[in-house]
TIVO-2410 file (N, C-alpha, C; in nm, 3 decimals):
# residues 105
REC num residu      c1      c2      c3 atome chaine
REC   1      M   0.085  -0.118   0.000     N      A
REC   1      M   0.000   0.000   0.000    CA      A
REC   1      M   0.089   0.124   0.000     C      A
REC   2      R   0.052   0.221  -0.081     N      A
REC   2      R   0.124   0.347  -0.086    CA      A
REC   2      R   0.093   0.431   0.036     C      A
REC   3      K   0.193   0.500   0.085     N      A
REC   3      K   0.178   0.589   0.200    CA      A
REC   3      K   0.092   0.709   0.159     C      A
REC   4      V   0.004   0.749   0.248     N      A
REC   4      V  -0.078   0.868   0.226    CA      A
REC   4      V   0.007   0.990   0.257     C      A
REC   5      P   0.021   1.082   0.161     N      A
REC   5      P   0.106   1.201   0.186    CA      A
REC   5      P   0.033   1.307   0.267     C      A
REC   6      D   0.111   1.395   0.327     N      A
REC   6      D   0.055   1.513   0.392    CA      A
REC   6      D   0.040   1.620   0.286     C      A
REC   7      I  -0.077   1.677   0.275     N      A
REC   7      I  -0.104   1.781   0.176    CA      A
REC   7      I  -0.124   1.912   0.251     C      A
REC   8      D  -0.045   2.014   0.213     N      A
REC   8      D  -0.057   2.143   0.281    CA      A
REC   8      D  -0.175   2.223   0.223     C      A
REC   9      A  -0.205   2.335   0.286     N      A
REC   9      A  -0.321   2.417   0.247    CA      A
REC   9      A  -0.309   2.468   0.104     C      A
REC  10      V  -0.191   2.509   0.063     N      A
REC  10      V  -0.172   2.560  -0.073    CA      A
REC  10      V  -0.198   2.450  -0.175     C      A
REC  11      S  -0.146   2.332  -0.151     N      A
REC  11      S  -0.166   2.220  -0.242    CA      A
REC  11      S  -0.313   2.177  -0.246     C      A
REC  12      S  -0.383   2.195  -0.134     N      A
REC  12      S  -0.525   2.162  -0.130    CA      A
REC  12      S  -0.606   2.251  -0.224     C      A
REC  13      V  -0.561   2.374  -0.239     N      A
REC  13      V  -0.633   2.469  -0.324    CA      A
REC  13      V  -0.588   2.462  -0.470     C      A
REC  14      F  -0.457   2.459  -0.491     N      A
REC  14      F  -0.404   2.470  -0.627    CA      A
REC  14      F  -0.365   2.337  -0.690     C      A
REC  15      G  -0.371   2.231  -0.613     N      A
REC  15      G  -0.338   2.099  -0.667    CA      A
REC  15      G  -0.195   2.060  -0.642     C      A
REC  16      D  -0.174   1.929  -0.646     N      A
REC  16      D  -0.041   1.873  -0.622    CA      A
REC  16      D  -0.041   1.732  -0.679     C      A
REC  17      V   0.051   1.704  -0.768     N      A
REC  17      V   0.061   1.569  -0.826    CA      A
REC  17      V   0.193   1.502  -0.790     C      A
REC  18      S   0.262   1.553  -0.691     N      A
REC  18      S   0.391   1.493  -0.654    CA      A
REC  18      S   0.375   1.349  -0.606     C      A
REC  19      H   0.259   1.313  -0.557     N      A
REC  19      H   0.233   1.178  -0.508    CA      A
REC  19      H   0.155   1.092  -0.609     C      A
REC  20      L   0.126   1.149  -0.726     N      A
REC  20      L   0.057   1.074  -0.832    CA      A
REC  20      L   0.152   0.969  -0.887     C      A
REC  21      P   0.110   0.841  -0.887     N      A
REC  21      P   0.199   0.738  -0.942    CA      A
REC  21      P   0.231   0.765  -1.088     C      A
REC  22      K   0.352   0.731  -1.128     N      A
REC  22      K   0.388   0.743  -1.269    CA      A
REC  22      K   0.296   0.652  -1.350     C      A
REC  23      W   0.269   0.693  -1.472     N      A
REC  23      W   0.178   0.621  -1.560    CA      A
REC  23      W   0.213   0.472  -1.566     C      A
REC  24      E   0.340   0.442  -1.580     N      A
REC  24      E   0.382   0.302  -1.596    CA      A
REC  24      E   0.368   0.222  -1.466     C      A
REC  25      H   0.347   0.287  -1.353     N      A
REC  25      H   0.329   0.217  -1.226    CA      A
REC  25      H   0.182   0.196  -1.189     C      A
REC  26      I   0.092   0.247  -1.272     N      A
REC  26      I  -0.051   0.231  -1.248    CA      A
REC  26      I  -0.097   0.102  -1.315     C      A
REC  27      P  -0.164   0.013  -1.243     N      A
REC  27      P  -0.212  -0.111  -1.305    CA      A
REC  27      P  -0.303  -0.083  -1.426     C      A
REC  28      D  -0.292  -0.167  -1.526     N      A
REC  28      D  -0.365  -0.149  -1.651    CA      A
REC  28      D  -0.515  -0.139  -1.632     C      A
REC  29      K  -0.570  -0.209  -1.533     N      A
REC  29      K  -0.715  -0.207  -1.516    CA      A
REC  29      K  -0.768  -0.067  -1.487     C      A
REC  30      F  -0.684   0.022  -1.434     N      A
REC  30      F  -0.727   0.159  -1.408    CA      A
REC  30      F  -0.709   0.250  -1.530     C      A
REC  31      K  -0.640   0.201  -1.632     N      A
REC  31      K  -0.616   0.278  -1.755    CA      A
REC  31      K  -0.714   0.240  -1.866     C      A
REC  32      D  -0.782   0.130  -1.852     N      A
REC  32      D  -0.870   0.077  -1.958    CA      A
REC  32      D  -0.999   0.158  -1.965     C      A
REC  33      R  -1.015   0.236  -2.069     N      A
REC  33      R  -1.132   0.322  -2.085    CA      A
REC  33      R  -1.257   0.242  -2.125     C      A
REC  34      N  -1.241   0.116  -2.163     N      A
REC  34      N  -1.355   0.033  -2.202    CA      A
REC  34      N  -1.416  -0.042  -2.084     C      A
REC  35      E  -1.338  -0.068  -1.981     N      A
REC  35      E  -1.381  -0.142  -1.863    CA      A
REC  35      E  -1.347  -0.062  -1.739     C      A
REC  36      L  -1.424   0.039  -1.708     N      A
REC  36      L  -1.391   0.123  -1.593    CA      A
REC  36      L  -1.417   0.050  -1.461     C      A
REC  37      T  -1.323   0.062  -1.369     N      A
REC  37      T  -1.340   0.002  -1.237    CA      A
REC  37      T  -1.437   0.089  -1.155     C      A
REC  38      Y  -1.480   0.036  -1.042     N      A
REC  38      Y  -1.564   0.114  -0.950    CA      A
REC  38      Y  -1.497   0.247  -0.917     C      A
REC  39      W  -1.365   0.242  -0.890     N      A
REC  39      W  -1.295   0.363  -0.849    CA      A
REC  39      W  -1.277   0.461  -0.964     C      A
REC  40      N  -1.264   0.413  -1.088     N      A
REC  40      N  -1.260   0.505  -1.203    CA      A
REC  40      N  -1.393   0.579  -1.214     C      A
REC  41      R  -1.503   0.507  -1.198     N      A
REC  41      R  -1.635   0.572  -1.207    CA      A
REC  41      R  -1.653   0.672  -1.094     C      A
REC  42      F  -1.607   0.636  -0.974     N      A
REC  42      F  -1.616   0.727  -0.860    CA      A
REC  42      F  -1.537   0.855  -0.887     C      A
REC  43      I  -1.414   0.841  -0.934     N      A
REC  43      I  -1.328   0.956  -0.962    CA      A
REC  43      I  -1.386   1.041  -1.074     C      A
REC  44      C  -1.437   0.979  -1.179     N      A
REC  44      C  -1.500   1.056  -1.289    CA      A
REC  44      C  -1.616   1.139  -1.236     C      A
REC  45      G  -1.699   1.078  -1.153     N      A
REC  45      G  -1.811   1.152  -1.093    CA      A
REC  45      G  -1.763   1.267  -1.008     C      A
REC  46      W  -1.659   1.244  -0.929     N      A
REC  46      W  -1.603   1.347  -0.843    CA      A
REC  46      W  -1.550   1.461  -0.928     C      A
REC  47      F  -1.476   1.428  -1.034     N      A
REC  47      F  -1.413   1.530  -1.118    CA      A
REC  47      F  -1.517   1.613  -1.195     C      A
REC  48      F  -1.614   1.547  -1.256     N      A
REC  48      F  -1.707   1.617  -1.345    CA      A
REC  48      F  -1.831   1.672  -1.276     C      A
REC  49      K  -1.877   1.608  -1.168     N      A
REC  49      K  -2.001   1.650  -1.103    CA      A
REC  49      K  -1.982   1.696  -0.959     C      A
REC  50      G  -1.869   1.660  -0.902     N      A
REC  50      G  -1.847   1.685  -0.761    CA      A
REC  50      G  -1.888   1.563  -0.680     C      A
REC  51      V  -1.856   1.565  -0.555     N      A
REC  51      V  -1.887   1.453  -0.467    CA      A
REC  51      V  -1.950   1.510  -0.341     C      A
REC  52      S  -2.055   1.447  -0.294     N      A
REC  52      S  -2.127   1.497  -0.176    CA      A
REC  52      S  -2.058   1.451  -0.048     C      A
REC  53      N  -2.088   1.523   0.059     N      A
REC  53      N  -2.036   1.483   0.190    CA      A
REC  53      N  -2.087   1.344   0.226     C      A
REC  54      K  -2.210   1.314   0.189     N      A
REC  54      K  -2.268   1.182   0.217    CA      A
REC  54      K  -2.187   1.073   0.147     C      A
REC  55      E  -2.149   1.095   0.022     N      A
REC  55      E  -2.068   0.997  -0.050    CA      A
REC  55      E  -1.931   0.980   0.016     C      A
REC  56      L  -1.870   1.090   0.056     N      A
REC  56      L  -1.739   1.083   0.121    CA      A
REC  56      L  -1.748   1.014   0.257     C      A
REC  57      E  -1.854   1.044   0.331     N      A
REC  57      E  -1.871   0.982   0.462    CA      A
REC  57      E  -1.893   0.832   0.452     C      A
REC  58      S  -1.948   0.787   0.341     N      A
REC  58      S  -1.977   0.644   0.325    CA      A
REC  58      S  -1.851   0.562   0.293     C      A
REC  59      L  -1.742   0.628   0.260     N      A
REC  59      L  -1.618   0.557   0.227    CA      A
REC  59      L  -1.554   0.499   0.353     C      A
REC  60      T  -1.503   0.377   0.339     N      A
REC  60      T  -1.437   0.310   0.451    CA      A
REC  60      T  -1.288   0.299   0.420     C      A
REC  61      P  -1.206   0.368   0.497     N      A
REC  61      P  -1.061   0.357   0.473    CA      A
REC  61      P  -1.010   0.219   0.514     C      A
REC  62      K  -0.906   0.176   0.447     N      A
REC  62      K  -0.841   0.051   0.484    CA      A
REC  62      K  -0.767   0.073   0.617     C      A
REC  63      P  -0.738  -0.037   0.689     N      A
REC  63      P  -0.670  -0.022   0.818    CA      A
REC  63      P  -0.540   0.057   0.805     C      A
REC  64      G  -0.522   0.152   0.897     N      A
REC  64      G  -0.402   0.234   0.900    CA      A
REC  64      G  -0.405   0.357   0.811     C      A
REC  65      V  -0.516   0.378   0.738     N      A
REC  65      V  -0.528   0.493   0.648    CA      A
REC  65      V  -0.608   0.602   0.716     C      A
REC  66      D  -0.553   0.722   0.716     N      A
REC  66      D  -0.623   0.840   0.767    CA      A
REC  66      D  -0.714   0.890   0.654     C      A
REC  67      K  -0.843   0.876   0.675     N      A
REC  67      K  -0.942   0.908   0.571    CA      A
REC  67      K  -0.930   1.053   0.523     C      A
REC  68      T  -0.920   1.146   0.615     N      A
REC  68      T  -0.913   1.288   0.578    CA      A
REC  68      T  -0.789   1.316   0.494     C      A
REC  69      K  -0.675   1.263   0.537     N      A
REC  69      K  -0.551   1.284   0.461    CA      A
REC  69      K  -0.560   1.222   0.322     C      A
REC  70      A  -0.617   1.103   0.313     N      A
REC  70      A  -0.628   1.034   0.184    CA      A
REC  70      A  -0.718   1.111   0.088     C      A
REC  71      L  -0.829   1.161   0.138     N      A
REC  71      L  -0.920   1.238   0.052    CA      A
REC  71      L  -0.857   1.370   0.008     C      A
REC  72      K  -0.781   1.434   0.095     N      A
REC  72      K  -0.711   1.557   0.057    CA      A
REC  72      K  -0.607   1.528  -0.051     C      A
REC  73      A  -0.540   1.413  -0.041     N      A
REC  73      A  -0.438   1.376  -0.140    CA      A
REC  73      A  -0.501   1.352  -0.277     C      A
REC  74      V  -0.615   1.285  -0.279     N      A
REC  74      V  -0.683   1.260  -0.406    CA      A
REC  74      V  -0.738   1.391  -0.463     C      A
REC  75      A  -0.797   1.473  -0.378     N      A
REC  75      A  -0.850   1.603  -0.423    CA      A
REC  75      A  -0.740   1.689  -0.483     C      A
REC  76      A  -0.621   1.686  -0.423     N      A
REC  76      A  -0.509   1.766  -0.475    CA      A
REC  76      A  -0.471   1.721  -0.616     C      A
REC  77      I  -0.478   1.592  -0.642     N      A
REC  77      I  -0.451   1.542  -0.778    CA      A
REC  77      I  -0.556   1.594  -0.875     C      A
REC  78      L  -0.682   1.582  -0.837     N      A
REC  78      L  -0.791   1.622  -0.927    CA      A
REC  78      L  -0.792   1.772  -0.954     C      A
REC  79      Q  -0.742   1.853  -0.862     N      A
REC  79      Q  -0.741   1.998  -0.877    CA      A
REC  79      Q  -0.622   2.049  -0.956     C      A
REC  80      S  -0.528   1.964  -0.984     N      A
REC  80      S  -0.408   2.005  -1.056    CA      A
REC  80      S  -0.437   2.022  -1.205     C      A
REC  81      W  -0.364   2.111  -1.270     N      A
REC  81      W  -0.378   2.132  -1.414    CA      A
REC  81      W  -0.295   2.031  -1.493     C      A
REC  82      D  -0.199   1.968  -1.431     N      A
REC  82      D  -0.115   1.868  -1.497    CA      A
REC  82      D  -0.126   1.738  -1.420     C      A
REC  83      P  -0.104   1.628  -1.477     N      A
REC  83      P  -0.083   1.596  -1.618    CA      A
REC  83      P  -0.217   1.582  -1.690     C      A
REC  84      K  -0.219   1.504  -1.798     N      A
REC  84      K  -0.343   1.482  -1.873    CA      A
REC  84      K  -0.449   1.418  -1.783     C      A
REC  85      H  -0.574   1.443  -1.818     N      A
REC  85      H  -0.686   1.392  -1.739    CA      A
REC  85      H  -0.679   1.240  -1.723     C      A
REC  86      E  -0.646   1.168  -1.829     N      A
REC  86      E  -0.643   1.022  -1.824    CA      A
REC  86      E  -0.545   0.972  -1.717     C      A
REC  87      H  -0.432   1.039  -1.705     N      A
REC  87      H  -0.333   1.001  -1.604    CA      A
REC  87      H  -0.386   1.032  -1.465     C      A
REC  88      K  -0.445   1.151  -1.447     N      A
REC  88      K  -0.498   1.187  -1.317    CA      A
REC  88      K  -0.609   1.091  -1.275     C      A
REC  89      E  -0.699   1.060  -1.368     N      A
REC  89      E  -0.809   0.969  -1.336    CA      A
REC  89      E  -0.758   0.831  -1.297     C      A
REC  90      A  -0.671   0.775  -1.379     N      A
REC  90      A  -0.619   0.641  -1.352    CA      A
REC  90      A  -0.542   0.638  -1.220     C      A
REC  91      G  -0.458   0.738  -1.197     N      A
REC  91      G  -0.379   0.743  -1.074    CA      A
REC  91      G  -0.464   0.763  -0.951     C      A
REC  92      A  -0.562   0.853  -0.959     N      A
REC  92      A  -0.650   0.877  -0.845    CA      A
REC  92      A  -0.735   0.754  -0.814     C      A
REC  93      A  -0.783   0.687  -0.918     N      A
REC  93      A  -0.861   0.564  -0.898    CA      A
REC  93      A  -0.775   0.457  -0.833     C      A
REC  94      F  -0.652   0.443  -0.880     N      A
REC  94      F  -0.560   0.346  -0.822    CA      A
REC  94      F  -0.535   0.377  -0.674     C      A
REC  95      L  -0.510   0.504  -0.641     N      A
REC  95      L  -0.486   0.541  -0.502    CA      A
REC  95      L  -0.610   0.516  -0.416     C      A
REC  96      M  -0.728   0.544  -0.469     N      A
REC  96      M  -0.851   0.513  -0.394    CA      A
REC  96      M  -0.859   0.364  -0.364     C      A
REC  97      S  -0.822   0.283  -0.461     N      A
REC  97      S  -0.826   0.137  -0.439    CA      A
REC  97      S  -0.723   0.093  -0.336     C      A
REC  98      E  -0.615   0.168  -0.325     N      A
REC  98      E  -0.511   0.137  -0.226    CA      A
REC  98      E  -0.554   0.179  -0.085     C      A
REC  99      W  -0.628   0.288  -0.074     N      A
REC  99      W  -0.657   0.348   0.055    CA      A
REC  99      W  -0.796   0.321   0.109     C      A
REC 100      F  -0.891   0.278   0.022     N      A
REC 100      F  -1.029   0.259   0.066    CA      A
REC 100      F  -1.081   0.121   0.027     C      A
REC 101      E  -1.171   0.070   0.109     N      A
REC 101      E  -1.240  -0.055   0.078    CA      A
REC 101      E  -1.335  -0.030  -0.038     C      A
REC 102      N  -1.343  -0.127  -0.128     N      A
REC 102      N  -1.437  -0.116  -0.240    CA      A
REC 102      N  -1.573  -0.165  -0.191     C      A
REC 103      P  -1.673  -0.078  -0.189     N      A
REC 103      P  -1.805  -0.120  -0.139    CA      A
REC 103      P  -1.875  -0.220  -0.229     C      A
REC 104      K  -1.826  -0.238  -0.350     N      A
REC 104      K  -1.889  -0.330  -0.445    CA      A
REC 104      K  -1.829  -0.469  -0.440     C      A
REC 105      E  -1.729  -0.490  -0.356     N      A
REC 105      E  -1.664  -0.623  -0.347    CA      A
REC 105      E  -1.713  -0.698  -0.225     C      A
***
């Protein structure tokens, strides 16, 4: 499991991709645009429509994961202008799968 980074206030507002996995380190299942995983769909919804507090509250972090820190880290990726959307989506979905239980499994 990847360590959840500390995200400062500036990065929370303007974005930060320093913790975004490199494209080649993201499993292929998160890159496949034809077979989106649960977490890809979740991230797409968050990016394009926003995410409600109720949806965020329903997430269950994996043991040892600080939920608030993990959500700030993912939000910082989504708020960044770089890299391409496909990379941000795949990386954020992968990190969600690392840090949170999948409610569909």
